[in-house]
C-alpha positions as CSV (number, residue, x, y, z in Angstrom):
1,X,31.8,12.6,13.3
2,X,30.4,10.1,10.3
3,X,27.2,8.4,10.7
4,X,26.2,5.2,8.8
5,X,23.0,4.7,7.1
6,X,22.1,1.9,5.7
7,X,21.0,0.3,2.4
8,X,18.9,-2.4,2.1
9,X,17.7,-4.5,-1.0
10,X,14.3,-6.7,0.4
11,X,14.0,-8.4,-3.0
12,X,17.2,-10.6,-2.0
13,X,16.2,-13.3,0.6
14,X,17.4,-12.3,4.2
15,X,19.8,-14.4,6.0
16,X,16.5,-16.2,7.8
17,X,15.3,-18.0,4.4
18,X,12.4,-19.6,6.4
19,X,11.4,-16.3,8.1
20,X,11.4,-14.2,4.4
21,X,9.2,-16.8,2.3
22,X,5.9,-17.0,4.7
23,X,2.5,-17.5,4.2
24,X,0.5,-15.7,6.8
25,X,-3.2,-16.8,7.5
26,X,-6.3,-15.8,9.0
27,X,-6.0,-14.8,12.7
28,X,-8.9,-14.4,14.8
29,X,-10.3,-12.4,17.6
30,X,-8.4,-8.5,16.3
31,X,-9.8,-5.2,16.7
32,X,-9.8,-3.7,13.3
33,X,-10.3,0.6,13.2
34,X,-10.5,2.9,10.0
35,X,-8.1,5.7,9.8
36,X,-9.6,7.7,7.1
37,X,-6.7,10.2,5.8
38,X,-4.1,12.0,8.2
39,X,-6.8,13.7,10.4
40,X,-7.2,9.7,12.0
41,X,-4.0,8.2,11.1
42,X,-1.5,10.6,12.2
43,X,-2.7,10.9,16.2
44,X,-3.1,7.5,15.9
45,X,0.4,6.0,14.7
46,X,2.2,9.2,16.6
47,X,0.4,8.3,20.0
48,X,1.7,4.4,20.0
49,X,4.8,5.4,18.7
50,X,4.9,7.9,21.9
51,X,4.1,5.2,24.1
52,X,6.8,2.4,22.5
53,X,8.6,0.5,25.1
54,X,10.6,-1.6,23.5
55,X,10.4,-1.3,19.4
56,X,9.3,0.5,16.4
57,X,9.5,-1.0,13.5
58,X,8.1,1.5,10.4
59,X,8.3,1.2,6.4
60,X,7.3,3.8,4.4
61,X,7.5,4.6,1.0
62,X,7.3,8.8,1.5
63,X,8.7,10.9,4.1
64,X,9.0,14.6,3.6
65,X,10.6,17.5,5.4
66,X,7.5,19.1,6.1
67,X,5.3,19.2,9.6
68,X,4.4,15.7,9.4
69,X,7.8,14.5,8.7
70,X,9.5,16.9,11.4
71,X,6.7,15.5,13.9
72,X,7.7,11.7,13.0
73,X,11.3,12.4,13.2
74,X,11.0,14.0,16.9
75,X,8.9,11.1,17.9
76,X,11.7,9.0,16.7
77,X,14.5,10.7,18.3
78,X,13.1,11.0,21.8
79,X,12.0,7.0,21.8
80,X,15.6,6.1,20.4
81,X,16.8,8.1,23.3
82,X,14.5,6.4,26.0
83,X,16.3,2.9,24.9
84,X,13.4,1.8,22.2
85,X,14.7,-0.3,19.4
86,X,13.5,1.8,15.8
87,X,14.1,0.6,12.4
88,X,13.3,2.9,10.2
89,X,13.2,1.5,6.4
90,X,12.7,4.2,3.7
91,X,12.4,4.1,0.1
92,X,15.1,5.7,-2.1
93,X,13.1,7.1,-4.8
94,X,10.0,8.0,-2.2
95,X,12.2,9.6,-0.1
96,X,15.2,10.6,-2.3
97,X,14.9,14.5,-1.2
98,X,15.5,13.9,2.3
99,X,18.3,16.1,3.2
100,X,21.6,14.2,5.2
101,X,21.1,16.2,7.8
102,X,17.4,14.9,8.6
103,X,18.9,11.8,8.5
104,X,21.8,11.9,10.6
105,X,19.6,13.3,12.8
106,X,17.4,10.1,13.1
107,X,21.2,8.2,13.2
108,X,22.6,10.3,16.2
109,X,20.0,9.3,18.2
110,X,20.2,5.9,17.5
111,X,17.5,5.2,14.8
112,X,18.4,2.4,12.4
113,X,18.1,4.2,9.1
114,X,17.5,2.0,5.7
115,X,17.1,2.9,2.4
116,X,15.6,0.7,-0.5
117,X,17.4,1.1,-3.7
118,X,18.8,4.5,-3.3
119,X,20.6,5.9,-6.6
120,X,22.4,9.2,-7.6
121,X,20.6,11.4,-10.1
122,X,21.7,11.4,-13.6
123,X,21.7,15.3,-14.9
124,X,19.6,16.3,-12.0
125,X,17.1,13.4,-12.9
126,X,16.4,10.5,-10.3
127,X,16.9,7.1,-12.2
128,X,15.6,4.6,-9.7
129,X,12.0,4.8,-11.2
130,X,10.8,1.5,-11.1
131,X,10.8,-1.8,-8.2
132,X,9.7,0.5,-5.3
133,X,9.4,-0.3,-1.4
134,X,6.2,0.8,-1.6
135,X,4.7,-0.7,1.5
136,X,3.1,1.5,4.6
137,X,3.5,-0.3,7.8
138,X,4.2,0.7,11.4
139,X,4.0,-2.1,14.2
140,X,4.8,-0.8,17.4
141,X,6.5,-2.7,20.8
142,X,4.6,-6.1,18.8
143,X,1.6,-5.1,20.4
144,X,0.0,-2.8,17.6
145,X,0.2,-2.2,14.1
146,X,-0.8,0.0,11.5
147,X,-1.2,-0.5,7.6
148,X,-2.8,1.1,4.7
149,X,-1.8,3.8,1.9
150,X,-1.1,7.0,4.0
151,X,2.8,8.3,3.5
152,X,4.4,10.5,6.3
153,X,3.6,13.5,4.6
154,X,1.0,16.7,5.1
155,X,-0.4,16.0,1.9
156,X,-2.3,13.3,3.9
157,X,-4.0,16.5,5.4
158,X,-6.8,18.5,4.8
159,X,-5.2,21.9,5.5
160,X,-2.8,20.9,3.0
161,X,-5.0,22.9,-0.1
162,X,-7.0,21.4,-3.1
163,X,-3.8,18.5,-3.5
164,X,-4.6,17.0,-0.1
165,X,-5.4,13.3,-0.6
166,X,-8.0,11.0,0.1
167,X,-6.6,8.1,1.7
168,X,-7.4,5.0,4.0
169,X,-5.2,3.0,6.6
170,X,-6.2,0.8,9.6
171,X,-4.8,0.0,12.9
172,X,-4.9,-3.3,14.2
173,X,-4.5,-4.9,17.8
174,X,-5.0,-8.5,18.2
175,X,-3.1,-11.8,17.3
176,X,-2.6,-10.3,13.6
177,X,-0.3,-8.2,15.4
178,X,2.3,-10.8,15.5
179,X,2.2,-11.4,12.1
180,X,2.5,-8.0,10.8
181,X,5.7,-7.6,13.4
182,X,7.3,-10.7,12.3
183,X,7.0,-9.7,8.7
184,X,8.2,-6.3,8.9
185,X,11.3,-7.3,11.0
186,X,12.0,-10.0,8.3
187,X,11.8,-7.5,5.5
188,X,14.0,-5.1,7.5
189,X,16.8,-7.8,7.0
190,X,16.7,-8.8,11.0
191,X,16.9,-11.8,11.9
192,X,14.0,-13.1,13.4
193,X,12.4,-16.5,15.4
194,X,10.7,-18.8,13.5
195,X,7.9,-20.4,15.6
196,X,5.8,-23.4,14.7
197,X,2.9,-21.0,12.8
198,X,5.3,-19.4,11.0
199,X,7.2,-21.7,9.1
200,X,7.1,-22.2,5.4
201,X,4.5,-24.2,4.4
202,X,3.6,-26.6,1.1
203,X,0.3,-25.4,1.0
204,X,-0.7,-21.7,0.9
205,X,-3.5,-20.7,3.3
206,X,-7.0,-19.9,2.0
207,X,-7.8,-16.6,0.7
208,X,-11.3,-17.2,2.1
209,X,-11.7,-19.1,5.5
210,X,-14.2,-21.6,6.0
211,X,-15.5,-19.7,9.3
212,X,-16.9,-16.3,9.6
213,X,-16.4,-15.2,13.0
214,X,-15.9,-11.3,13.0
215,X,-12.2,-10.2,13.6
216,X,-10.3,-12.0,11.2
217,X,-7.5,-10.6,9.5
218,X,-4.9,-12.0,7.1
219,X,-1.8,-10.4,6.1
220,X,-0.8,-10.5,2.0
221,X,1.9,-9.1,0.0
222,X,3.5,-9.1,-2.7
223,X,6.8,-9.2,-3.6
224,X,9.6,-10.0,-6.4
225,X,10.2,-14.1,-5.4
226,X,7.7,-15.9,-4.4
227,X,5.0,-14.0,-3.6
228,X,4.3,-12.0,-6.9
229,X,0.4,-12.5,-7.4
230,X,-0.8,-12.8,-4.1
231,X,-2.8,-9.5,-3.7
232,X,-4.1,-9.6,-7.3
233,X,-5.3,-13.3,-6.6
234,X,-6.9,-12.0,-3.1
235,X,-8.9,-9.5,-5.3
236,X,-9.5,-11.9,-7.9
237,X,-11.0,-14.8,-5.6
238,X,-13.2,-12.3,-3.5
239,X,-15.0,-11.5,-6.5
240,X,-15.6,-14.5,-7.5
241,X,-17.4,-15.3,-4.2
242,X,-19.2,-11.8,-4.3
243,X,-23.1,-11.8,-4.1
244,X,-24.1,-8.5,-3.2
245,X,-22.0,-5.9,-3.6
246,X,-18.6,-4.7,-4.8
247,X,-16.8,-1.3,-4.0
248,X,-12.9,-1.0,-5.2
249,X,-12.2,2.6,-4.7
250,X,-8.4,2.5,-6.2
251,X,-6.5,5.9,-7.0
252,X,-4.2,4.0,-9.9
253,X,-6.8,1.7,-11.7
254,X,-5.7,-0.6,-14.6
255,X,-5.3,-4.1,-13.7
256,X,-4.6,-7.1,-15.9
257,X,-7.8,-9.4,-18.2
258,X,-8.1,-11.6,-15.1
259,X,-9.1,-9.0,-12.3
260,X,-11.3,-6.9,-15.2
261,X,-12.9,-10.2,-16.4
262,X,-14.2,-10.8,-12.7
263,X,-15.1,-7.5,-12.3
264,X,-17.1,-7.4,-15.3
265,X,-18.4,-11.0,-14.2
266,X,-19.6,-9.9,-11.0
267,X,-22.0,-7.0,-12.7
268,X,-23.4,-9.6,-15.3
269,X,-24.5,-12.1,-12.6
270,X,-26.4,-9.6,-10.8
271,X,-23.8,-8.1,-7.9
272,X,-23.8,-4.2,-7.2
273,X,-20.5,-3.6,-8.4
274,X,-19.3,0.2,-8.0
275,X,-15.7,1.2,-8.9
276,X,-14.5,5.2,-7.7
277,X,-11.5,6.1,-9.8
278,X,-9.6,9.5,-9.4
279,X,-11.2,12.5,-11.0
280,X,-9.1,14.9,-9.9
281,X,-5.7,12.8,-10.8
282,X,-2.1,13.8,-8.8
283,X,-0.7,11.7,-12.1
284,X,-3.0,12.6,-15.0
285,X,-1.7,9.7,-17.2
286,X,-3.7,7.5,-14.1
287,X,-6.9,8.8,-15.1
288,X,-6.2,8.8,-19.2
289,X,-5.5,4.8,-18.5
290,X,-8.2,4.3,-16.2
291,X,-11.0,5.7,-18.4
292,X,-9.5,4.0,-21.6
293,X,-11.0,0.8,-19.3
294,X,-14.5,2.4,-18.8
295,X,-16.6,1.3,-21.7
296,X,-15.4,-2.7,-21.1
297,X,-17.2,-2.4,-17.3
298,X,-20.1,0.1,-18.1
299,X,-21.7,-2.2,-20.7
300,X,-22.1,-5.0,-18.4
301,X,-23.4,-2.6,-15.8
302,X,-20.4,-1.6,-13.5
303,X,-21.4,1.6,-11.6
304,X,-17.9,4.0,-11.7
305,X,-18.0,7.6,-9.7
306,X,-14.8,9.2,-10.6
307,X,-14.1,11.2,-6.5
308,X,-14.0,15.0,-7.8
309,X,-13.4,16.7,-4.8
310,X,-9.4,16.0,-4.0
311,X,-7.0,13.4,-5.7
312,X,-7.8,10.0,-4.1
313,X,-4.7,7.9,-3.2
314,X,-6.7,5.4,-1.6
315,X,-6.8,1.3,-1.8
316,X,-9.4,-0.6,-0.6
317,X,-12.2,-2.8,-1.5
318,X,-15.4,-4.9,0.2
319,X,-17.2,-7.8,-1.0
320,X,-20.8,-7.9,0.3
321,X,-21.1,-7.4,3.8
322,X,-17.9,-9.0,5.5
323,X,-14.7,-9.0,3.2
324,X,-12.7,-6.2,3.1
325,X,-9.0,-5.0,2.0
326,X,-6.8,-2.0,3.0
327,X,-3.2,-1.7,2.1
328,X,-0.8,-0.4,-0.1
329,X,-1.2,-1.7,-3.4
330,X,-2.8,0.2,-6.4
331,X,-4.3,-2.0,-9.1
332,X,-2.0,-1.1,-12.0
333,X,0.9,-2.4,-13.3
334,X,3.8,-1.0,-11.0
335,X,1.9,-2.6,-8.1
336,X,0.8,-5.9,-9.2
337,X,4.1,-6.4,-11.2
338,X,6.9,-4.8,-10.0
339,X,6.4,-2.7,-6.5
340,X,6.7,-4.5,-2.8
341,X,3.0,-3.9,-1.7
342,X,1.6,-5.0,1.7
343,X,-2.3,-5.4,2.2
344,X,-4.6,-6.9,5.0
345,X,-8.0,-9.2,4.0
346,X,-10.4,-8.6,6.9
347,X,-13.6,-10.4,7.9
348,X,-15.5,-8.3,10.0
349,X,-19.4,-6.8,9.5
350,X,-18.7,-4.2,11.6
351,X,-15.7,-2.9,9.9
352,X,-17.2,-3.7,6.5
353,X,-20.4,-1.2,7.2
354,X,-18.0,1.5,8.9
355,X,-15.8,1.4,5.5
356,X,-19.0,0.9,3.3
357,X,-20.6,4.0,4.5
358,X,-17.2,5.9,4.4
359,X,-17.1,4.7,0.6
360,X,-21.0,5.7,-0.2
361,X,-20.4,9.1,1.3
362,X,-17.5,10.0,-1.0
363,X,-19.5,8.2,-4.0
364,X,-23.0,10.3,-3.2
365,X,-21.4,13.6,-2.5
366,X,-18.3,14.0,-3.9
367,X,-18.2,12.1,-7.3
368,X,-19.3,12.5,-10.3
369,X,-20.8,9.2,-12.2
370,X,-20.0,8.1,-15.2
371,X,-23.4,7.5,-18.0
372,X,-24.2,4.0,-18.6
373,X,-24.1,5.2,-22.8
374,X,-21.0,7.4,-23.7
375,X,-20.6,9.3,-27.0
376,X,-21.2,7.1,-30.0
377,X,-18.8,8.9,-32.2
378,X,-15.9,8.4,-30.0
379,X,-16.2,4.8,-29.3
380,X,-14.0,3.3,-32.2
381,X,-11.1,6.2,-31.2
382,X,-11.8,5.0,-27.6
383,X,-11.6,1.2,-28.7
384,X,-8.4,1.7,-30.9
385,X,-6.4,4.0,-28.4
386,X,-7.6,1.7,-25.6
387,X,-6.3,-1.4,-27.1
388,X,-3.1,0.1,-27.8
389,X,-2.6,2.0,-24.5
390,X,-3.8,-1.4,-22.7
391,X,-1.0,-3.8,-23.8
392,X,1.8,-0.9,-23.7
393,X,0.9,-0.9,-19.8
394,X,0.3,-4.6,-19.2
395,X,4.1,-5.2,-20.7
396,X,5.4,-2.3,-18.9
397,X,6.8,-4.1,-16.1
398,X,8.5,-7.0,-18.2
399,X,10.3,-3.7,-20.6
400,X,11.9,-2.1,-17.2
401,X,13.5,-5.2,-16.5
402,X,16.2,-4.2,-19.0
403,X,16.6,-0.7,-16.9
404,X,19.8,-1.0,-14.5
405,X,17.8,1.1,-11.9
406,X,15.5,-1.9,-11.9
407,X,17.8,-4.1,-9.9
408,X,17.6,-3.1,-6.1
409,X,21.0,-3.4,-4.3
410,X,22.9,-3.9,-0.9
411,X,25.0,-1.3,-0.6
412,X,26.2,0.9,2.5
413,X,27.2,4.5,2.6
414,X,27.8,7.2,5.1
415,X,26.2,10.8,5.4
416,X,28.6,13.8,6.9
417,X,27.1,14.6,10.4
418,X,25.9,18.1,10.5
419,X,27.4,20.8,12.8
420,X,25.2,21.9,16.2
């Protein structure tokens, strides 16, 4: 028996172009719950899937065949067998090691499995490195949604050991779920209904709502079409509005000039600005690149912490007492210039306070703080190397455009089902 596994290229517009190019506005009256690490995330998202009656939409960058991956597989198979429509979109690089048997078991049960930009290995090396489907979104029955930075892998659980990741996601209930559902369905290449509130708009919704009621949520995303800079612009706009405090916890920190300048300017005008970076990174280059920027920020009063308990994988930030963002986007060239990403912006005092308390505990108990004045004898060397690395990294996305693997494509294939 041959089982078809779909390949999608969501850089290309689906049939419903109006549904594809969307600007989602602020939605009031939502309930937002912070989910820290796999211990909070997996039980919540798995229980929602087990209760699904009509539909499960899932996008993830990484799915491993470990205890988390197998539990997810079992839940999705059981849901599909009881008649739930299940659509799973995976990244061809992040999920490139999944076995044909694992995928076939899903497809045989009726799960629609989709792979973004798959590519065969060249002399044992994967070639589809750039422009990844990096979003992590789950929407169940168009009633509850999950979005953040947590993949479906056991390395998000503390019992994984010293390499277990520190990360965050949110569970959203309320009107904003309709936007997340509509977005996830459109990105999967399915036909979606376009209601009045979702029609393409001539002017984009404000990044900063005029009213300040709690429970406001807005979905933002970046693609390589009309929304290349939306997430970066949201950060820049929020920083420009900051009056009291800013906390940014980001795994891979190497933003562009404009964002760096807004961080520095906020500190200069007296805002308490704290950055939480990786102290024990899973990618050493990420730590080295971020440290090239330290002197530029420290001299203007930015406080920089390095989280040293385990690898930091979070992509969260807060401004003052009510603005927050949680999602999949790092602040580096890959996320800001190449990857397909999604965040939610949140205006809610209780959520902001909860996130602040979590990050403050992290900074106070598990981080080392970088000294304001670093060793003078290394200053010129750091300045020179930092200048070169910064400009290479900032032009890196444009350079990758010359690589063939940079071009996502739509190509169906069949995997041979395994024998039972």
